[in-house]
C-alpha positions in Angstrom: 0.0 0.0 0.0 1.6 3.3 -1.1 1.1 6.7 0.4 1.3 9.7 -2.0 4.2 11.9 -1.5 3.7 15.6 -1.0 5.9 18.4 -2.3 4.4 21.0 0.1 6.4 22.4 2.9 5.3 20.4 6.0 2.8 22.2 8.3 1.8 21.2 11.8 -0.8 18.4 11.3 -3.5 20.0 13.4 -3.2 23.3 11.4 -3.2 21.3 8.1 -6.3 19.4 9.0 -8.1 22.2 10.7 -7.7 24.4 7.7 -9.9 22.1 5.6 -12.4 21.0 8.2 -15.5 23.1 7.8 -17.6 21.6 10.6 -15.3 20.5 13.5 -18.3 20.2 15.7 -19.6 17.4 13.5 -16.2 15.7 13.5 -16.2 15.8 17.3 -19.7 14.4 17.5 -18.8 11.5 15.2 -15.6 10.7 17.1 -17.4 10.8 20.4 -20.0 8.3 19.1 -17.2 5.9 18.0 -15.4 6.3 21.3 -18.6 5.9 23.3 -19.2 2.6 21.6 -15.7 1.4 22.5 -16.0 2.2 26.2 -19.6 1.1 26.4 -18.5 -2.4 25.6 -16.1 -2.4 28.6 -19.0 -2.3 31.0 -22.2 -3.3 29.2 -21.4 -7.0 29.8 -21.3 -6.6 33.6 -25.0 -6.6 34.4 -25.5 -9.5 32.0 -22.8 -11.7 33.6 -25.1 -13.9 35.7 -27.3 -14.5 32.6 -24.3 -15.3 30.4 -22.9 -17.6 33.2 -26.2 -19.5 33.3 -26.8 -19.6 29.6 -23.4 -20.7 28.5 -22.4 -22.6 31.7 -19.4 -20.4 32.4 -17.5 -21.3 35.6 -17.0 -18.6 38.2 -13.3 -18.8 37.8 -13.4 -18.0 34.0 -16.3 -15.5 34.2 -13.9 -12.5 34.4 -12.7 -13.4 30.9 -15.9 -12.0 29.5 -14.5 -8.6 30.6 -10.7 -9.1 30.5 -10.5 -10.8 27.0 -11.8 -7.6 25.5 -9.7 -5.2 27.6 -6.5 -7.1 27.3 -6.4 -7.5 23.5 -7.6 -3.9 23.2 -4.9 -2.7 25.5 -2.2 -4.8 23.9 -2.8 -3.6 20.4 -3.8 0.0 20.9 -0.3 1.3 20.4 0.1 -0.8 17.3 -3.2 0.6 16.0 -2.0 4.2 16.7 1.1 3.7 14.6 -0.9 2.2 11.8 -3.3 5.1 11.9 -0.5 7.7 11.8 1.0 6.1 8.7 -1.9 4.7 6.6 -4.6 7.2 7.5 -6.7 7.7 10.7 -10.0 7.6 8.9 -9.1 4.4 7.0 -8.0 2.6 10.2 -11.1 3.8 12.0 -13.3 2.3 9.3 -11.5 -1.0 9.3 -11.8 -1.1 13.1 -15.5 -0.5 12.9 -15.9 -3.4 10.4 -13.9 -5.8 12.7 -15.8 -4.6 15.8 -19.2 -5.0 14.3 -18.5 -8.4 12.9 -17.1 -9.7 16.2 -20.1 -8.2 18.0 -22.4 -10.3 15.8 -20.4 -13.5 16.5 -20.4 -12.7 20.3 -24.2 -12.4 20.2 -24.4 -15.8 18.4 -22.0 -17.6 20.8 -23.0 -21.1 21.8 -20.2 -21.8 24.3 -17.8 -19.9 26.5 -14.8 -20.3 24.2 -16.7 -18.8 21.2 -17.7 -15.8 23.4 -14.2 -15.3 24.8 -12.6 -15.4 21.3 -15.3 -13.0 19.9 -14.7 -10.6 22.8 -10.9 -10.7 22.0 -11.6 -9.8 18.3 -13.9 -7.0 19.5 -10.9 -5.7 21.4 -8.8 -5.8 18.3 -11.4 -3.8 16.4 -11.5 -1.3 19.2 -7.7 -1.1 19.2 -8.0 0.3 15.7 -10.9 2.7 16.4 -9.9 4.4 19.7 -6.4 5.8 18.8 -7.5 6.7 15.3 -10.4 8.6 16.8 -8.4 10.5 19.4 -5.6 11.4 17.1 -8.1 12.7 14.6 -9.5 14.9 17.3 -6.0 16.3 18.2 -5.2 17.0 14.6 -8.6 18.6 14.0 -8.3 21.0 16.9 -5.1 22.9 17.3 -3.5 23.0 20.7 -5.0 25.7 22.9 -8.5 26.5 24.2 -10.4 24.7 21.4 -8.5 21.5 21.9 -8.9 21.8 25.6 -12.7 22.0 25.3 -12.7 19.1 22.8 -10.6 17.0 25.1 -12.8 17.9 28.0 -15.8 16.5 26.2 -13.8 13.4 25.2 -12.5 12.8 28.7 -16.0 13.0 30.1 -17.1 10.2 27.7 -14.9 7.6 29.5 -16.9 7.8 32.7 -20.3 8.4 31.1 -20.0 5.5 28.6 -18.8 3.1 31.3 -21.9 4.0 33.5 -24.3 4.0 30.5 -23.0 0.5 29.6 -24.3 -1.0 32.8 -27.7 0.8 32.4 -28.1 -0.4 28.8 -26.9 -3.8 29.8 -29.7 -4.2 32.4 -32.3 -2.9 30.0 -31.2 -5.3 27.2 -30.6 -8.3 29.4 -34.0 -8.1 31.0 -35.7 -7.3 27.7 -34.7 -9.1 24.5 -31.9 -11.0 26.3 -28.1 -10.8 27.0 -27.2 -11.5 23.3 -28.6 -8.0 22.4 -25.8 -6.3 24.4 -23.6 -7.4 21.4 -26.2 -7.3 18.6 -26.9 -3.6 19.3 -23.3 -2.7 18.2 -23.9 -4.1 14.6 -26.2 -1.4 13.2 -24.2 1.4 15.0 -20.9 0.2 13.6 -22.3 -0.2 10.1 -23.8 3.3 10.1 -20.6 4.8 11.3 -18.6 2.9 8.8 -20.7 4.2 5.9 -20.9 7.8 7.1 -17.3 8.3 8.0 -16.1 9.5 4.6 -18.7 12.3 4.6 -17.8 13.5 8.1 -14.2 12.9 8.8 -11.1 14.3 7.2 -8.3 11.9 6.3 -5.0 12.6 8.0 -1.7 10.7 8.3 2.0 11.5 9.1 2.7 11.5 5.4 5.5 8.9 5.3 5.4 5.1 5.1 6.7 3.4 8.2 7.9 0.0 9.3 5.9 -1.5 12.1 6.9 -3.1 15.3 4.8 -6.2 15.0 7.1 -8.1 17.4 6.6 -5.4 20.1 2.8 -5.6 19.8 2.8 -9.4 20.0 5.1 -9.6 22.9 3.3 -6.9 24.9 -0.1 -8.5 24.3 1.3 -11.9 25.1 2.7 -10.5 28.4 -0.7 -9.0 29.3 -2.7 -12.1 28.4 -0.4 -14.4 30.4 -0.5 -12.1 33.4 -4.3 -11.8 33.4 -4.8 -15.5 32.7 -2.5 -16.3 35.7 -4.3 -14.0 38.0 -7.6 -15.6 37.0 -6.2 -19.1 37.5 -5.1 -18.1 41.0 -8.8 -17.8 41.9 -9.1 -21.7 41.9 -5.4 -22.8 42.2 -4.2 -20.5 45.0 -1.1 -18.2 44.9 1.4 -20.8 46.1 1.0 -23.1 43.1 4.1 -23.5 40.9 2.2 -22.7 37.7 0.8 -19.5 39.2 4.3 -18.3 40.3 5.7 -19.5 36.9 3.0 -17.6 35.0 3.8 -14.4 36.9 7.5 -14.9 36.3 6.8 -15.5 32.6 4.8 -12.3 32.3 7.6 -10.4 33.8 10.1 -11.9 31.4 7.9 -11.0 28.5 7.5 -7.5 29.7 11.3 -7.3 29.9 11.6 -8.7 26.4 9.2 -6.0 25.2 11.5 -3.3 26.6 14.5 -5.0 24.9 12.6 -5.3 21.5 11.6 -1.6 21.7 15.2 -0.4 22.3 16.4 -2.3 19.3 13.5 -1.7 16.9 14.0 0.7 14.0 10.4 2.0 14.4 9.5 1.1 18.0 5.9 0.7 19.1 6.7 2.9 22.0 9.6 5.4 21.6 10.5 5.7 25.2 11.6 9.3 24.6 7.9 10.2 24.8 8.0 9.5 28.6 10.2 12.5 29.0 7.0 14.5 29.1 6.3 14.4 32.8 2.5 15.2 32.5 2.0 12.4 30.0 4.0 9.9 32.0 2.2 10.6 35.3 -1.3 10.9 33.8 -1.0 7.5 32.1 0.1 5.9 35.4 -2.7 7.5 37.4 -5.2 6.5 34.6 -4.0 2.9 34.9 -5.0 2.8 38.6 -8.2 4.9 38.2 -9.6 2.6 35.5 -8.7 -0.4 37.7 -11.0 1.1 40.2 -13.8 2.0 37.8 -14.1 -1.4 36.1 -13.8 -3.2 39.4 -16.8 -1.1 40.7 -19.0 -2.1 37.7 -18.0 -5.8 37.7 -18.5 -6.4 41.4 -21.4 -4.0 42.1 -23.4 -5.6 39.3 -22.8 -9.1 40.8 -23.4 -7.8 44.4 -26.8 -6.3 43.6 -28.0 -9.5 41.8 -26.4 -12.2 43.9 -26.6 -10.6 47.3 -29.4 -8.0 47.2 -31.5 -10.1 44.8 -32.0 -7.4 42.1 -33.1 -8.4 38.6 -31.0 -7.4 35.7 -33.3 -4.5 34.9 -33.4 -3.3 38.4 -29.6 -3.5 38.5 -29.3 -1.5 35.4 -31.7 1.2 36.6 -29.8 1.4 39.9 -26.9 2.8 37.9 -29.0 5.7 36.4 -28.2 8.2 39.2 -24.5 7.2 38.8 -24.6 7.9 35.1 -26.2 11.3 35.7 -23.7 12.4 38.4 -20.7 11.3 36.3 -22.0 13.6 33.5 -22.5 16.4 36.1 -19.0 15.9 37.4 -17.4 15.8 34.0 -19.3 19.0 33.0 -18.1 20.7 36.1 -14.6 19.6 35.5 -14.6 20.8 31.9 -15.9 24.2 33.0 -13.5 24.8 35.9 -10.2 23.4 34.7 -9.4 26.8 33.0 -10.3 28.7 36.2 -8.8 26.7 39.0 -5.8 24.3 39.0 -6.6 21.1 37.2 -4.7 19.2 39.8 -7.1 20.4 42.5 -10.1 19.2 40.5 -8.4 15.8 40.0 -7.5 15.5 43.6 -11.0 16.2 44.8 -12.4 13.6 42.3 -10.0 10.9 43.4 -10.6 11.5 47.1 -14.4 11.1 46.4 -13.8 7.9 44.4 -11.6 6.4 47.2 -14.2 7.3 49.9 -17.1 5.9 47.8 -15.4 2.5 47.4 -14.7 2.3 51.1 -18.4 2.9 51.7 -19.2 0.0 49.3 -16.8 -2.2 51.1 -18.9 -1.9 54.2 -22.4 -2.6 52.7 -24.4 -5.1 54.7 -26.0 -8.1 53.0 -29.4 -6.5 53.5 -28.4 -3.0 52.2 -31.1 -0.7 51.1 -30.7 1.2 47.9 -31.6 4.7 48.9 -29.9 4.5 52.3 -26.8 2.5 51.5 -26.0 1.9 47.8 -27.1 5.3 46.3 -24.9 7.6 48.5 -21.8 5.5 47.6 -22.7 5.6 43.9 -23.2 9.3 43.9 -19.9 10.0 45.6 -18.0 7.6 43.3 -19.8 9.0 40.2 -19.0 12.6 41.0 -15.4 11.7 41.7 -15.1 9.8 38.5 -16.5 12.7 36.5 -14.1 15.2 38.1 -11.1 13.0 37.6 -11.4 11.9 34.0 -11.2 15.3 32.4 -8.0 16.6 33.9 -6.3 13.3 33.3 -7.2 13.3 29.7 -6.0 16.9 29.2 -2.7 16.1 31.1 -2.0 13.1 28.9 -2.0 15.3 25.8 -0.1 18.2 27.3 3.1 19.1 25.4 2.6 16.3 22.8 4.0 17.2 19.3 1.6 16.8 16.4 3.6 13.9 14.9 3.1 12.0 18.2 -0.6 12.5 18.4 -1.4 8.9 17.5 1.2 7.6 20.0 -0.2 9.8 22.8 -3.7 8.7 22.0 -2.6 5.0 22.0 -0.9 5.4 25.3 -3.8 6.9 27.2 -6.3 4.4 25.8 -3.9 1.6 26.6 -3.6 2.8 30.2 -7.4 2.9 30.4 -8.0 -0.6 29.0 -5.1 -2.4 30.6 -5.9 -0.7 33.9 -9.5 -2.0 33.7 -8.6 -5.5 32.7 -5.8 -5.8 35.3 -8.1 -4.2 38.0 -10.8 -6.8 37.5 -8.3 -9.7 37.3 -6.5 -8.6 40.5 -9.7 -7.9 42.5 -11.3 -11.2 41.3 -8.2 -13.2 42.1 -8.1 -11.8 45.7 -11.9 -11.9 46.4 -13.1 -15.1 44.6 -10.2 -17.2 45.9 -12.1 -17.3 49.2 -15.4 -18.5 47.9 -14.7 -22.3 48.1 -13.5 -22.1 51.7 -16.4 -19.9 52.8 -18.9 -22.2 51.1 -17.4 -25.2 53.0 -17.6 -23.4 56.3 -21.3 -22.5 55.7 -22.3 -26.3 55.6 -25.3 -25.4 53.4 -26.6 -22.7 55.8 -28.2 -20.1 53.5 -27.6 -17.3 55.9 -23.9 -18.2 56.3 -23.5 -18.6 52.5 -25.0 -15.1 52.0 -22.7 -13.7 54.7 -19.7 -15.3 53.1 -20.5 -14.0 49.7 -21.1 -10.5 51.1 -17.6 -10.6 52.6 -16.2 -11.6 49.2 -17.6 -8.5 47.7 -16.3 -6.4 50.6 -12.8 -7.5 49.8 -13.3 -6.7 46.1 -14.5 -3.2 46.8 -11.6 -2.6 49.2 -9.2 -3.6 46.5 -10.9 -1.1 44.2 -10.5 1.6 46.8 -6.8 0.8 46.9 -6.6 1.4 43.1 -8.3 4.8 43.6 -5.9 5.7 46.4 -3.0 4.7 44.2 -4.2 7.1 41.5 -4.6 9.8 44.2 -1.0 9.3 45.5 0.5 9.4 42.0 -1.4 12.6 41.2 -0.4 14.3 44.4 3.3 13.3 44.2 4.1 13.1 40.5 1.6 14.9 38.3 2.2 18.4 37.1 -0.6 19.9 35.0 0.2 23.2 33.4 -2.4 26.0 33.9 -5.0 26.0 31.1 -5.2 29.1 28.9 -7.6 31.7 30.1 -9.0 32.4 26.7 -11.7 29.9 26.1 -13.1 30.7 22.7 -16.0 28.6 21.6 -15.4 25.9 19.1 -16.6 26.4 15.6 -19.8 24.5 14.9 
């Protein structure tokens, strides 16, 4: 595949693209829809997990794969997708990703056994790995650095939290209505419509030169993540002292070391480590890794807690998230409006303190918890904290990034989000679910003791989630430096 050469004097990519984009507002809306779909699929499966488990006879030990198969492949190939988008065209890669994602969603909805579903979820992740960085780098090349890009990134950052929460709401509605398979089928017409309309809405942009690609780096990184998450999930039933568990963790560490070695020797590395000289980007990605570990842990375990302990239906569970969805949107709107007026780090700190506190509240919920008195207050605090935190982290991750590194920066922040979510669920599940067998034996069939034991399992999971949020808070306080936003906040062109 050849890329036409240009004889023009190179211009900054954002300025080049922005000069021919007549309706940047439409571009932003399109990109937000594509990104919304990617993040929706991280959480939309959570409410449906009990139904999927019963329908396909999925064991409790392998149930997290429904979530982690998607997040791990997505996180492993995001950076590779970002490099492909930079060289071969961001719109082109986005459309390919939409086609892969839509097809995999159809297969997931038609799954007849756990293996078929797990594989389809992984292929969904691959499609999303082409969509997400192409969309974000298109945004950063459409809006030049300054107040317009800050506003666009504010909207974009808010989507992470809003889409995650809307996912569990839609998951409940679809699972209780036409059935769990429709949480996948619903993606097909949306992906098809976006695929067909992209040429009329999006500009095409690329770096302008053909590049070699670090396939080895992408494969080794994804292999390391898959092995690590598989090992953590296996620890649920095998225990941490088993030789194969210790060997799996050691193997993942070796593969991560091999990834670093491959990157240092590659002519066109997947991750040029020089980008980490940008302190805001480096710290924002690390904090995002921990924050998304917290977020996805909340949705995975809160959905199970409400159905398996409180006895909620799938629909009632989904509707229980509606106030959380609203308050995330409120928090994100507040953050987008105030980051130019008060230090963004202050907004971020407030959000992470709330998220940590809300998780600690969930970790103390009784087995007979009432929604209004117990669950809702924790959800509102967590949701407001999430909304406040996502926006400044997204802005910090793009601060100081050169135009030719737009795809790389987009891939990095999306990788941190997806890998953080997948690892968060795997770690929390391996710690919490490993106690189920022992607690069940101790209950001797007593229903009250079984309920008490299962409640304590969820308490441990929520506490692990609070540790992730606290980790993001510590990183933000100690390491993160977010430059003051420009005071001039001109409105974006419609």
